[in-house]
KESEPA-276236 format. One record per residue (C-alpha): residue number from 1; chain; residue in one letter; x, y, z. Coordinates in Angstrom, 2 decimals, padded with zeros to 5 digits, always signed. Layout:
   num   cadena   residuo        px        py        pz
   NUM        A         A         X         Y         Z
...
END
This chain:
   num   cadena   residuo        px        py        pz
     1        A         M   +102.26   +086.96   +118.31
     2        A         L   +101.62   +089.67   +115.78
     3        A         K   +101.95   +087.70   +112.72
     4        A         K   +104.67   +090.88   +110.96
     5        A         L   +107.30   +089.56   +114.28
     6        A         T   +107.33   +086.12   +112.52
     7        A         F   +109.77   +087.65   +110.54
     8        A         I   +110.57   +090.61   +112.74
     9        A         V   +110.12   +093.03   +109.70
    10        A         L   +107.95   +096.22   +110.07
    11        A         L   +106.20   +096.73   +107.03
    12        A         L   +105.66   +100.70   +106.65
    13        A         T   +104.25   +102.79   +103.60
    14        A         F   +102.33   +106.03   +102.80
    15        A         T   +102.97   +107.66   +106.72
    16        A         G   +105.06   +104.70   +107.76
    17        A         L   +101.77   +103.36   +110.12
    18        A         S   +102.75   +099.53   +110.42
    19        A         H   +098.78   +098.36   +110.18
    20        A         A   +099.01   +095.94   +107.38
    21        A         Q   +096.98   +097.92   +105.14
    22        A         D   +098.62   +100.00   +102.24
    23        A         Y   +097.30   +103.41   +102.64
    24        A         S   +097.28   +105.62   +105.44
    25        A         L   +094.83   +105.43   +107.77
    26        A         G   +092.92   +108.70   +108.56
    27        A         S   +094.78   +110.78   +105.94
    28        A         E   +091.57   +112.52   +104.93
    29        A         G   +089.18   +113.63   +107.82
    30        A         I   +086.46   +115.67   +107.55
    31        A         K   +084.73   +115.58   +103.90
    32        A         A   +086.87   +112.47   +103.01
    33        A         G   +084.31   +111.71   +100.22
    34        A         T   +085.07   +115.27   +098.65
    35        A         A   +087.77   +115.70   +095.45
    36        A         P   +088.88   +119.09   +094.59
    37        A         G   +087.21   +121.48   +091.30
    38        A         P   +089.05   +121.40   +088.87
    39        A         G   +092.64   +122.99   +088.77
    40        A         F   +096.28   +121.81   +089.97
    41        A         Y   +096.60   +121.20   +094.04
    42        A         Y   +099.41   +120.72   +095.94
    43        A         L   +098.84   +118.65   +099.42
    44        A         M   +101.45   +118.04   +102.07
    45        A         Y   +100.53   +115.72   +104.54
    46        A         N   +102.51   +115.53   +108.25
    47        A         N   +101.81   +112.60   +110.28
    48        A         Y   +103.88   +111.64   +113.50
    49        A         Y   +102.42   +108.52   +114.89
    50        A         T   +103.70   +106.45   +117.65
    51        A         S   +102.62   +103.17   +119.95
    52        A         D   +104.17   +101.33   +122.43
    53        A         K   +101.53   +098.17   +122.06
    54        A         S   +101.26   +095.49   +120.40
    55        A         M   +098.07   +093.52   +120.10
    56        A         D   +097.23   +089.86   +119.43
    57        A         K   +094.65   +088.24   +117.42
    58        A         D   +092.30   +088.38   +121.09
    59        A         G   +093.34   +092.62   +121.58
    60        A         D   +095.37   +091.37   +124.17
    61        A         E   +098.83   +092.77   +124.64
    62        A         N   +102.06   +090.67   +123.57
    63        A         D   +104.67   +091.24   +126.69
    64        A         I   +107.28   +092.13   +123.89
    65        A         G   +109.01   +095.50   +124.73
    66        A         F   +107.30   +096.90   +121.47
    67        A         D   +108.18   +100.54   +120.82
    68        A         L   +107.48   +102.32   +117.62
    69        A         S   +107.71   +106.00   +116.06
    70        A         T   +107.01   +106.85   +112.70
    71        A         F   +107.50   +110.67   +111.02
    72        A         A   +105.65   +110.85   +107.41
    73        A         N   +106.27   +114.11   +105.31
    74        A         V   +104.20   +113.18   +102.15
    75        A         H   +103.88   +114.84   +099.05
    76        A         R   +100.55   +114.72   +097.21
    77        A         F   +100.00   +116.49   +093.26
    78        A         V   +096.37   +116.43   +092.20
    79        A         Y   +095.25   +117.95   +088.98
    80        A         V   +091.44   +118.00   +088.08
    81        A         T   +090.23   +118.76   +084.88
    82        A         D   +087.34   +120.49   +083.24
    83        A         K   +086.63   +117.54   +081.22
    84        A         K   +083.22   +115.24   +082.39
    85        A         I   +082.48   +111.49   +082.23
    86        A         L   +079.16   +110.66   +083.34
    87        A         G   +078.80   +113.65   +084.88
    88        A         A   +081.65   +113.50   +087.31
    89        A         Y   +085.18   +115.55   +086.57
    90        A         Y   +087.86   +113.99   +085.54
    91        A         G   +091.24   +113.57   +087.51
    92        A         M   +094.69   +112.10   +088.36
    93        A         N   +096.98   +112.19   +091.34
    94        A         I   +100.50   +110.78   +092.61
    95        A         I   +101.42   +110.49   +096.14
    96        A         I   +105.13   +110.54   +097.56
    97        A         P   +105.77   +109.83   +101.06
    98        A         L   +108.97   +110.58   +102.70
    99        A         V   +109.34   +108.34   +105.80
   100        A         Y   +110.90   +107.92   +109.39
   101        A         A   +110.45   +104.99   +111.08
   102        A         D   +112.49   +103.80   +114.86
   103        A         L   +111.39   +100.80   +116.41
   104        A         S   +112.38   +098.49   +119.13
   105        A         I   +111.21   +095.14   +120.18
   106        A         D   +113.39   +094.26   +123.65
   107        A         A   +111.67   +090.26   +122.90
   108        A         A   +113.37   +090.05   +119.76
   109        A         G   +116.67   +092.49   +119.92
   110        A         V   +115.23   +094.78   +117.47
   111        A         D   +115.97   +098.91   +117.98
   112        A         K   +116.22   +100.05   +114.89
   113        A         D   +115.67   +103.27   +112.84
   114        A         D   +115.27   +104.44   +109.38
   115        A         T   +114.56   +107.26   +107.03
   116        A         A   +113.78   +106.66   +103.02
   117        A         V   +110.92   +107.14   +100.47
   118        A         G   +107.84   +105.46   +100.95
   119        A         D   +105.86   +103.13   +098.34
   120        A         I   +104.29   +105.72   +096.36
   121        A         V   +100.75   +105.99   +095.50
   122        A         V   +099.35   +106.59   +091.71
   123        A         E   +095.98   +107.15   +090.81
   124        A         P   +095.35   +107.33   +086.99
   125        A         M   +091.92   +107.81   +086.92
   126        A         F   +089.02   +109.25   +090.05
   127        A         L   +085.80   +110.89   +088.97
   128        A         S   +084.09   +113.70   +091.49
   129        A         W   +081.00   +114.45   +091.48
   130        A         R   +079.75   +117.87   +092.91
   131        A         K   +076.24   +118.85   +093.45
   132        A         E   +074.60   +121.28   +095.60
   133        A         R   +073.63   +119.30   +098.20
   134        A         Y   +076.53   +116.20   +098.16
   135        A         E   +079.45   +115.63   +096.77
   136        A         A   +080.67   +112.21   +095.79
   137        A         V   +084.37   +110.71   +094.38
   138        A         L   +084.99   +107.09   +092.17
   139        A         G   +089.06   +106.09   +091.80
   140        A         T   +091.13   +103.24   +091.54
   141        A         A   +094.99   +103.67   +092.19
   142        A         L   +098.67   +101.22   +092.26
   143        A         I   +100.33   +101.39   +095.02
   144        A         V   +104.02   +100.67   +093.58
   145        A         P   +106.60   +098.71   +096.09
   146        A         T   +109.63   +101.87   +095.49
   147        A         G   +109.80   +101.76   +099.16
   148        A         S   +113.28   +100.43   +100.38
   149        A         Y   +113.34   +096.67   +101.60
   150        A         D   +115.52   +093.72   +102.41
   151        A         K   +113.79   +090.88   +103.76
   152        A         D   +116.63   +090.37   +106.50
   153        A         H   +116.21   +093.60   +107.40
   154        A         A   +114.64   +094.27   +110.95
   155        A         L   +112.95   +097.89   +109.68
   156        A         N   +111.53   +098.20   +106.15
   157        A         I   +109.96   +101.39   +104.95
   158        A         G   +108.58   +099.41   +101.78
   159        A         K   +106.06   +096.92   +101.71
   160        A         D   +107.80   +094.70   +098.81
   161        A         H   +104.57   +094.25   +097.07
   162        A         Y   +102.26   +095.77   +094.36
   163        A         T   +098.53   +096.82   +095.69
   164        A         F   +095.85   +097.69   +093.65
   165        A         M   +093.22   +100.09   +095.50
   166        A         L   +089.40   +101.02   +095.02
   167        A         T   +088.22   +103.96   +096.22
   168        A         L   +084.29   +105.09   +096.44
   169        A         G   +083.51   +108.20   +099.16
   170        A         G   +080.61   +111.09   +099.52
   171        A         T   +080.00   +114.25   +101.65
   172        A         Y   +076.39   +114.97   +102.46
   173        A         Y   +075.46   +118.89   +103.26
   174        A         P   +072.14   +118.23   +105.57
   175        A         E   +071.48   +121.97   +105.20
   176        A         P   +071.31   +124.17   +102.01
   177        A         D   +073.79   +126.11   +103.58
   178        A         R   +076.02   +123.86   +103.93
   179        A         E   +077.12   +124.02   +107.52
   180        A         W   +077.27   +120.63   +108.46
   181        A         S   +078.89   +117.77   +106.71
   182        A         L   +078.57   +114.30   +106.91
   183        A         S   +081.37   +112.50   +105.27
   184        A         V   +082.39   +108.67   +104.50
   185        A         L   +085.35   +106.93   +102.62
   186        A         T   +085.78   +103.51   +102.09
   187        A         R   +088.91   +101.91   +100.19
   188        A         Y   +089.34   +098.35   +099.17
   189        A         E   +093.35   +097.11   +099.09
   190        A         K   +093.94   +093.55   +097.20
   191        A         H   +097.53   +092.90   +097.46
   192        A         F   +099.57   +091.09   +095.28
   193        A         E   +102.55   +088.51   +096.43
   194        A         N   +105.74   +089.72   +097.89
   195        A         Q   +108.97   +090.19   +095.72
   196        A         D   +111.14   +088.24   +098.07
   197        A         T   +109.30   +086.12   +100.03
   198        A         D   +105.87   +083.80   +099.46
   199        A         V   +103.41   +085.97   +100.95
   200        A         T   +100.71   +087.18   +100.12
   201        A         Y   +098.76   +089.51   +102.81
   202        A         G   +094.69   +089.37   +102.76
   203        A         D   +093.05   +092.08   +101.71
   204        A         D   +092.16   +094.81   +103.79
   205        A         I   +088.57   +097.21   +103.67
   206        A         D   +089.65   +100.84   +105.17
   207        A         F   +086.73   +103.09   +105.99
   208        A         E   +087.24   +106.97   +107.27
   209        A         W   +084.18   +108.85   +108.48
   210        A         G   +083.48   +112.68   +109.62
   211        A         V   +080.90   +114.95   +111.28
   212        A         A   +081.89   +118.53   +110.79
   213        A         K   +080.57   +122.11   +111.46
   214        A         A   +081.78   +125.28   +109.98
   215        A         V   +081.82   +128.05   +112.65
   216        A         T   +082.93   +130.77   +110.20
   217        A         K   +083.88   +131.10   +106.78
   218        A         K   +087.49   +130.32   +107.70
   219        A         I   +087.23   +127.93   +110.28
   220        A         E   +085.91   +124.17   +110.37
   221        A         V   +085.45   +121.44   +113.05
   222        A         G   +084.62   +118.53   +113.61
   223        A         L   +084.90   +114.49   +114.85
   224        A         V   +086.70   +112.14   +112.90
   225        A         G   +087.71   +108.34   +112.76
   226        A         Y   +088.91   +105.51   +110.94
   227        A         A   +088.25   +101.39   +111.04
   228        A         H   +090.19   +099.05   +109.26
   229        A         W   +089.72   +095.18   +108.58
   230        A         Q   +091.58   +092.46   +107.15
   231        A         I   +088.93   +090.20   +105.07
   232        A         T   +090.52   +087.94   +104.08
   233        A         D   +093.59   +084.84   +104.61
   234        A         D   +097.36   +085.50   +104.24
   235        A         K   +098.59   +083.10   +102.16
   236        A         G   +101.99   +081.59   +100.84
   237        A         S   +104.48   +078.97   +101.77
   238        A         D   +106.35   +081.21   +103.58
   239        A         V   +103.46   +082.53   +106.34
   240        A         T   +104.62   +080.31   +109.29
   241        A         W   +101.72   +082.32   +111.85
   242        A         E   +097.93   +081.40   +111.14
   243        A         R   +096.80   +082.37   +107.88
   244        A         S   +092.61   +082.87   +109.76
   245        A         T   +094.20   +085.90   +111.75
   246        A         H   +093.24   +089.24   +110.63
   247        A         D   +093.87   +092.26   +111.97
   248        A         R   +091.73   +095.35   +112.77
   249        A         V   +091.96   +098.65   +114.69
   250        A         Y   +089.85   +101.53   +114.97
   251        A         G   +090.81   +105.55   +115.57
   252        A         I   +088.98   +108.33   +116.89
   253        A         G   +089.77   +112.20   +117.43
   254        A         P   +088.76   +115.59   +116.66
   255        A         E   +089.91   +117.91   +113.52
   256        A         V   +090.18   +121.90   +113.11
   257        A         D   +090.35   +123.24   +109.46
   258        A         I   +091.90   +126.72   +109.35
   259        A         F   +091.99   +128.61   +105.43
   260        A         S   +094.38   +131.11   +105.43
   261        A         E   +093.39   +134.14   +103.40
   262        A         T   +097.15   +135.22   +103.23
   263        A         L   +098.84   +132.14   +102.24
   264        A         G   +095.87   +131.28   +099.85
   265        A         A   +095.76   +127.36   +101.80
   266        A         V   +093.83   +124.96   +103.99
   267        A         F   +095.33   +124.00   +107.36
   268        A         K   +093.57   +120.11   +108.50
   269        A         C   +094.37   +119.33   +112.15
   270        A         K   +093.56   +116.11   +113.47
   271        A         L   +094.20   +113.42   +116.17
   272        A         Y   +093.51   +110.12   +116.53
   273        A         K   +093.39   +107.75   +119.21
   274        A         E   +093.47   +104.12   +118.13
   275        A         F   +091.33   +101.22   +120.16
   276        A         E   +090.19   +097.84   +119.77
   277        A         A   +093.19   +096.75   +117.75
   278        A         R   +093.63   +093.11   +117.08
   279        A         D   +096.87   +091.68   +115.62
   280        A         T   +098.30   +095.09   +115.08
   281        A         N   +099.72   +097.93   +116.92
   282        A         E   +097.40   +100.55   +119.13
   283        A         G   +098.72   +104.19   +119.35
   284        A         T   +098.19   +107.40   +118.69
   285        A         S   +098.61   +109.04   +115.23
   286        A         A   +098.67   +112.97   +114.46
   287        A         W   +098.40   +115.54   +111.07
   288        A         L   +098.88   +118.52   +109.77
   289        A         T   +098.11   +118.91   +106.11
   290        A         I   +098.06   +121.72   +103.61
   291        A         V   +096.17   +121.84   +101.00
   292        A         K   +097.29   +124.65   +098.49
   293        A         P   +095.28   +125.22   +094.92
   294        A         L   +098.57   +126.02   +092.20
END
């Protein structure tokens, strides 16, 4: 059975998804490997996620009466300086999530909901290269366990551990007019020991990709996707499930980005359908992100 259910605990962060990784899947979409130019920026992510499938380690559905719905309103503040290191602009950002979650597991007698601030992401340094035909980004971040957590509760917004995250990505423009773009963004997550239990979850690799075309100067459409793999074993004396069981999930869907000249902001809309999940839940994720230069 899904290892998280051993404690009958749902661990939520950033977007409130219950996948094992700490940073949200599919948050960036089109041009995921591109960071903005020098300046201040505000991003508001709105994410609704729903799932009624809990999958076991072989990809078969657990017959436990699982139902999860979450909504996250996430606030991100980005500052990119005009200073360069190794030819790249230096920047930093902070991410503050507000999460609502509703979970029921019939087999465990769980029917809970909660609203709270999630785990905050602090990225003190990222480097952004901007060239005519490509852009690239490299960053390091710390996910801080600021979200509410109680080991005796069936539903927790926080994850109860620190996570170090390394990010590397890029966007390539095949043609000089930059109408088409190909992007990738990878994240490596190193989790530290939980503060209230002797559990250290295995490291994760998350991968986002996107193929897009600018159909006008204000509208861009594309196909986006993500993949998540756990690559090392869980460890600790409180690990009662099979340590070598690693979770994974994939997602794919469309995205449309619209620039509003009146509001001076970009509206990014995307919808992912998940598939091939192992040892985690499988569902649908809808996003509306607003990007506003300040």
